[in-house]
C-alpha positions, -999 to 999 in steps of 0.1 A, spaced: 0 0 0 14 34 -10 20 57 20 0 89 22 3 122 41 -24 148 49 -5 179 40 -18 214 37 -7 234 7 23 257 12 3 289 6 -19 281 35 9 287 59 32 311 40 19 336 16 41 338 -15 17 353 -40 22 323 -63 60 326 -63 85 301 -50 90 303 -12 123 320 -4 140 314 29 173 331 37 195 341 66 228 333 82 240 298 89 243 308 125 230 336 147 264 349 159 256 384 175 224 404 177 238 431 154 248 405 128 215 387 128 193 418 128 213 436 101 213 405 79 176 401 83 170 439 76 190 437 44 173 406 32 138 421 39 148 451 18 152 428 -12 114 423 -13 118 387 -24 124 369 9 94 354 27 111 338 57 143 346 77 164 316 89 193 313 114 210 285 132 206 287 170 216 252 179 244 239 156 251 202 159 286 198 145 305 167 134 332 172 160 332 190 194 352 221 199 338 241 169 311 268 172 279 250 180 255 280 181 246 306 207 216 286 219 189 303 240 208 336 241 200 341 204 163 338 207 156 374 219 176 385 188 151 366 167 123 385 183 139 418 175 147 407 139 110 397 134 98 430 149 120 451 126 114 432 94 78 418 98 90 385 84 84 351 100 114 332 113 127 296 110 152 277 131 165 241 133 154 220 163 169 187 174 153 181 209 120 187 227 137 214 247 146 232 214 110 231 203 97 244 236 122 274 236 117 282 199 79 284 203 82 304 235 102 330 217 78 332 187 97 311 161 72 306 132 87 276 114 108 247 126 131 224 106 146 191 114 182 188 103 199 160 84 218 147 114 185 143 132 164 129 104 189 100 102 178 88 137 142 76 141 145 78 180 153 115 178 126 121 152 100 103 174 110 125 204 105 156 182 71 143 170 59 136 205 69 171 215 49 186 186 16 170 196 -11 196 199 11 223 183 1 240 151 34 249 135 50 243 101 78 217 101 103 212 74 124 180 73 158 178 57 169 147 39 191 124 61 228 127 57 231 94 38 209 85 8 181 66 26 147 74 13 129 52 38 144 73 67 132 105 51 97 91 45 97 77 80 104 111 95 74 127 77 52 98 88 62 102 125 57 140 125 24 137 106 14 111 131 17 138 158 -10 158 140 13 182 120 -2 190 86 20 219 77 48 198 64 76 203 38 108 187 27 142 203 24 165 186 -2 201 195 9 220 166 -8 237 135 5 271 123 18 279 93 -5 317 90 0 322 95 -38 343 123 -53 321 153 -63 326 190 -68 297 195 -44 298 193 -7 268 170 -7 258 151 -39 223 161 -50 211 127 -61 181 143 -77 163 110 -81 158 108 -43 138 140 -43 119 130 -74 110 97 -58 99 115 -26 77 138 -47 62 108 -66 54 92 -32 39 124 -17 27 146 -46 13 172 -23 44 176 -1 63 208 -8 100 204 -16 124 232 -8 159 232 -24 189 239 -2 217 248 -27 239 261 1 245 227 17 246 210 -16 272 234 -30 295 241 -1 309 269 -22 293 301 -35 304 294 -70 279 265 -74 249 282 -58 234 296 -90 236 264 -110 221 243 -82 193 268 -75 184 269 -111 183 231 -113 160 231 -83 137 256 -100 138 236 -133 126 206 -113 96 226 -101 107 228 -65 84 249 -43 112 271 -30 147 277 -18 165 280 15 198 298 10 223 310 36 231 347 37 254 368 59 264 404 60 301 394 62 303 358 49 340 356 47 342 361 85 312 339 94 316 316 124 303 286 104 300 276 68 317 308 55 324 295 20 288 288 11 272 320 23 263 351 2 258 387 12 222 398 10 231 419 -21 247 390 -38 218 368 -29 194 393 -44 215 393 -76 213 355 -77 175 356 -74 173 381 -103 192 357 -126 170 327 -117 147 317 -145 113 306 -130 94 284 -154 58 273 -154 48 238 -143 27 234 -174 12 252 -205 -23 253 -219 -10 260 -253 -26 233 -276 3 234 -301 27 228 -272 6 200 -257 4 182 -291 41 185 -298 48 172 -262 26 142 -267 43 133 -300 77 135 -285 67 115 -255 53 88 -278 87 86 -295 104 84 -261 81 55 -252 91 37 -283 128 42 -277 123 31 -241 107 -2 -253 137 -7 -276 160 -1 -246 142 -27 -225 143 -52 -254 180 -45 -258 187 -49 -221 168 -82 -221 189 -94 -251 221 -84 -232 210 -103 -201 203 -134 -223 240 -132 -235 251 -128 -199 233 -160 -190 251 -178 -218 284 -163 -206 278 -176 -171 272 -211 -184 306 -210 -202 323 -197 -170 306 -224 -150 317 -252 -173 353 -240 -173 354 -233 -136 360 -195 -140 350 -169 -114 321 -145 -121 339 -113 -114 367 -102 -138 383 -69 -126 399 -61 -159 367 -66 -178 348 -45 -152 374 -17 -158 372 -21 -196 334 -19 -198 332 13 -177 360 31 -195 350 22 -231 312 28 -226 319 62 -210 341 72 -240 314 60 -264 288 80 -246 309 111 -246 314 108 -284 276 107 -288 270 138 -266 262 120 -234 276 128 -200 303 101 -193 292 100 -157 257 91 -167 269 63 -190 293 50 -164 266 50 -137 241 31 -160 267 5 -168 276 1 -131 240 -9 -125 239 -32 -156 272 -48 -146 261 -55 -111 229 -71 -124 251 -91 -148 271 -104 -118 239 -112 -99 226 -131 -129 258 -151 -135 260 -160 -98 224 -172 -100 232 -194 -130 262 -210 -113 245 -216 -80 213 -230 -96 235 -256 -114 253 -266 -81 219 -270 -63 205 -292 -91 236 -313 -92 
């Protein structure tokens, strides 16, 4: 049975006048002056709907700046009073929730390090019972869709209907120019599972560097995300945390101006007819791809029989290397991203190994 969530539409808890939701503010609330001035400059852009700031900052290792804690909450009250904008903070414990709500925080979010632990998420869900507050949930640090979905289900089970997702990328252990690999398919699968769940893109934590913010934010808008959460600081080079990925409010405003916001659909009949024709052609090509894949697996099965009869191991490291290198080069010559081709053939090769192992083991069992 497909899971479901009762989720209120985004515009029922934040008014954006039909535009993508924009959340921005410093990674950390460092001083009252820094927080209030950043919030003031962001509000002057006229494009920011919510101010954010880290109050409690769970870090990978102790000894680094871990947030100002409760001392920063009165600063938030002042920033709200001066800008008229709602405020969002990350919470990781029931005590955080109690204090944030006491000081008038409008939106809460659950961080990636918390989402990964169902025990912590359940404690947060229990603390939210009877509270009417929007809650955003960041994807877990590692690419585990079940954990992400589970977090929504636990919080929804506490009666929270103002829910949204934050896609901030994943730690995969693989080399990448980004701090956290986007793995766009994870967010797409989440949206397919919960079509009504708003998804907010977090290019700051994906990028790790200012240079990549624009391209990631544009990708998120092209994928029809419901908004962005971007870190901004009046003096980013001297920020106490995540300095390399923060923008000044002015630079953030410039980034927003260069974003191309596209429509989710078009009622133009000519467009719809052309789209349908192209999709039909794609469907035909996909059928050919599946048939070709089936033919390849039939050859793999034949290969396994020869290996079995000659007492040869399934995995051949040199062959593995050859397949990935040659296919990636072939793909590049045909205008494809080598990384895409290599990833596809990794999956195909792993399935080939599984199939060959199955052939060998089935023979041994029958013997």
